[in-house]
C-alpha positions in Angstrom: 17.3 -6.8 23.9 16.2 -7.3 27.5 14.0 -5.0 29.6 12.0 -1.9 28.4 13.6 0.9 26.4 14.0 3.9 28.7 12.1 7.1 27.9 13.8 10.5 28.6 12.2 13.8 29.6 13.1 15.1 26.2 11.0 12.3 24.6 8.1 13.3 26.8 8.4 16.9 25.8 8.5 15.8 22.2 5.3 13.8 22.3 3.7 16.6 24.3 4.1 18.8 21.2 1.5 16.5 19.5 -1.1 18.1 21.7 -0.8 21.2 19.5 -3.0 19.3 17.1 -5.7 19.3 19.8 -5.1 22.9 20.5 -5.3 23.8 16.8 -8.6 22.0 16.4 -10.0 23.7 19.5 -9.1 27.1 18.1 -10.3 26.3 14.6 -13.7 25.0 15.7 -13.9 27.4 18.6 -14.4 24.6 21.2 -12.9 26.6 24.0 -10.9 23.6 25.2 -7.5 25.2 25.1 -7.2 26.1 28.8 -8.7 22.7 29.9 -6.3 20.8 27.6 -3.3 22.7 29.1 -4.4 22.1 32.7 -5.2 18.4 32.2 -1.9 17.9 30.4 0.0 19.5 33.2 -1.9 17.5 35.8 -1.2 14.3 33.9 2.5 15.1 33.8 2.7 16.2 37.4 0.6 13.5 38.9 2.3 10.6 37.1 5.8 12.1 37.7 5.0 12.5 41.4 3.6 8.9 41.6 6.9 7.6 40.1 8.9 9.3 42.9 6.4 8.2 45.6 6.5 4.6 44.5 10.3 4.4 44.3 10.9 4.3 48.1 7.8 2.1 48.6 9.1 -0.5 46.2 12.6 -0.4 47.7 11.6 -0.5 51.4 8.7 -3.0 51.0 7.0 -1.8 54.2 3.4 -3.1 54.5 2.2 0.1 56.4 3.4 2.3 53.5 1.5 0.1 51.0 -1.6 0.3 53.2 -1.3 4.1 53.6 -1.0 4.6 49.9 -4.0 2.4 49.3 -6.1 4.5 51.7 -5.0 7.7 50.1 -5.8 6.4 46.6 -9.2 5.2 47.8 -10.0 8.5 49.5 -9.1 10.4 46.3 -11.2 8.0 44.2 -14.2 8.6 46.5 -13.7 12.3 46.3 -13.6 12.2 42.5 -16.8 10.0 42.4 -18.6 12.5 44.6 -17.4 15.5 42.7 -18.5 14.2 39.4 -22.1 13.7 40.4 -24.6 16.4 39.5 -26.5 15.8 42.8 -25.4 15.1 46.4 -26.7 14.3 49.8 -25.2 14.3 53.3 -23.0 11.3 53.7 -22.4 10.7 50.0 -18.6 10.8 50.3 -18.6 8.2 53.2 -20.8 5.9 51.1 -18.6 6.2 48.1 -15.5 5.6 50.2 -16.8 2.4 51.7 -18.2 1.1 48.4 -14.9 1.8 46.6 -12.7 0.6 49.4 -14.5 -2.7 50.1 -15.0 -3.6 46.4 -11.5 -2.7 45.3 -9.6 -4.0 48.3 -11.4 -7.4 48.3 -10.8 -7.9 44.6 -7.2 -6.6 44.7 -6.3 -8.9 47.7 -7.9 -11.9 46.0 -6.1 -11.1 42.8 -2.7 -10.7 44.4 -2.9 -13.4 47.1 -5.0 -16.1 45.5 -5.0 -15.9 41.7 -1.5 -14.5 41.1 -0.1 -16.0 44.3 2.3 -13.2 45.3 4.4 -13.7 48.4 3.7 -11.6 50.4 0.3 -10.6 49.0 1.0 -6.9 49.6 4.2 -6.8 47.6 4.0 -3.3 46.2 5.2 -3.9 42.7 2.1 -6.2 42.2 -0.5 -4.9 44.7 -0.3 -1.2 44.0 -0.6 -1.3 40.2 -3.4 -3.9 40.6 -5.3 -1.8 43.1 -4.8 1.3 41.0 -6.3 -0.2 37.9 -9.2 -1.6 39.9 -9.8 1.7 41.6 -9.8 3.7 38.4 -12.5 1.6 36.8 -14.5 1.1 40.0 -14.6 4.9 40.3 -16.2 5.2 36.9 -18.8 2.6 37.7 -19.7 4.2 41.1 -19.8 7.6 39.5 -22.2 6.6 36.8 -24.4 4.5 39.1 -24.6 7.2 41.7 -25.4 10.0 39.3 -28.1 7.8 37.6 -29.6 7.0 41.0 -29.9 10.5 42.2 -31.1 11.8 38.8 -33.8 9.2 38.6 -35.0 9.8 42.1 -35.2 13.5 41.5 -36.9 13.4 38.1 -39.2 10.5 38.8 -40.2 11.8 42.3 -44.0 11.9 41.4 -44.1 8.4 40.1 -42.1 7.0 43.1 -44.3 8.8 45.6 -47.4 7.5 43.9 -46.1 3.9 44.3 -45.4 4.7 48.0 -48.9 6.0 48.4 -50.3 2.8 46.9 -48.6 0.8 49.7 -45.2 0.0 48.2 -42.2 -0.2 50.5 -39.1 2.0 49.8 -37.4 -1.0 48.1 -40.4 -1.8 45.9 -40.7 1.8 44.8 -37.0 2.3 44.2 -36.1 -1.1 42.7 -36.4 0.0 39.1 -34.1 2.9 39.8 -31.6 0.6 41.4 -31.7 -1.8 38.5 -31.2 0.9 35.8 -28.5 2.7 37.8 -26.5 -0.5 38.3 -26.8 -1.2 34.6 -25.5 2.3 33.8 -22.5 1.8 36.0 -21.6 -1.5 34.4 -21.7 -0.2 30.8 -18.1 1.0 30.5 -16.4 -2.2 31.7 -18.8 -4.3 29.6 -18.0 -2.3 26.5 -14.3 -2.6 27.2 -14.6 -6.4 27.6 -16.6 -6.8 24.5 -14.0 -5.2 22.2 -10.8 -6.1 24.0 -8.4 -7.9 21.7 -10.4 -7.0 18.7 -10.3 -3.2 18.7 -7.9 -2.4 21.5 -4.9 -3.8 23.4 -5.4 -2.6 27.0 -2.8 -0.7 28.9 -1.7 -3.5 31.2 -1.1 -5.9 28.4 0.7 -3.2 26.3 2.9 -2.3 29.3 3.9 -6.0 29.8 4.6 -6.5 26.1 6.8 -3.4 26.1 8.5 -4.7 29.2 9.4 -8.0 27.5 6.7 -10.4 28.9 5.6 -13.1 26.5 2.3 -12.3 24.6 0.6 -15.4 26.2 1.4 -14.4 29.7 0.5 -10.7 29.0 -2.9 -11.8 27.7 -3.5 -13.9 30.8 -2.6 -11.1 33.1 -5.0 -8.8 31.2 -7.8 -11.3 31.3 -7.3 -11.6 35.1 -7.3 -7.8 35.7 -10.4 -7.3 33.5 -12.4 -10.0 35.4 -11.3 -8.4 38.7 -12.3 -5.0 37.5 -15.7 -6.2 36.4 -16.3 -7.8 39.8 -15.1 -4.7 41.7 -17.2 -2.4 39.5 -20.3 -4.4 40.0 -19.9 -4.7 43.8 -18.9 -1.0 44.2 -21.7 0.2 42.0 -24.3 -1.8 43.8 -23.1 -0.7 47.3 -23.0 3.0 46.3 -26.4 2.8 44.6 -28.1 1.1 47.6 -26.5 3.5 50.0 -27.7 6.5 48.1 -31.2 5.1 47.6 -31.6 4.2 51.3 -30.4 7.6 52.5 -33.2 9.3 50.5 -35.9 7.3 52.2 -36.7 7.4 55.9 -37.9 4.6 58.2 -41.5 5.4 57.4 -40.8 4.6 53.7 -41.2 8.3 52.7 -39.1 9.8 49.9 -37.0 12.6 51.5 -36.0 14.7 48.5 -35.1 17.7 50.7 -32.0 15.7 51.6 -30.8 16.0 48.0 -29.3 19.1 46.5 -27.8 19.9 43.1 -24.2 20.9 42.7 -22.5 23.5 40.5 -20.4 21.7 37.9 
């Protein structure tokens, strides 16, 4: 047998029926998750189906400007999601998230495609877009956690930070513990994933390649490569977002400006 086994729409509808287990548990335990489960399931089906149709002409035409346009759209959506998931915001938070995610994800994706995998051309959509998508998804999580931790700490530890400023500390000296803890929080998911990969779980990329007929050895190497790229992108993106948020809440006179921060309805 060569190539992956094709999955029909009937197969998808069949596996979707297994979500009835989730719905039953929600009803039995009165979790109130029935509507959310339905909406997220429909979004998953619709978004991935649409992605398949969008990628088809991009893969066939192999136009670099189409690849670049899709990369920008994906990054903008990732920045929007990172902003929307935070319990607190400030003016310019989306721009900071966009730059952090764009720079960290693009740099690592280009290095992965052009240098480590050696794709010719480096923007070849069948390699670059899936690579960028996996990096973006994980970088998004790190940026979200790091940003939310930063803003929460600055808000809840305002008195302590202002005391340090009053004692002569610069904004960086006063906020450095916040930056350190926020960055650690943003790195937790990828570090947890890397610590159990191959022992508890077989990640999605390796699973897809195995199902597609790639040898286990090569599939493992590709998975190692993508995990290392994700870890690098997550660290870089998280640090950039955390530093941007921290600096925006201090002025040039090293004063904490909490009036710039506002809570959001979630």
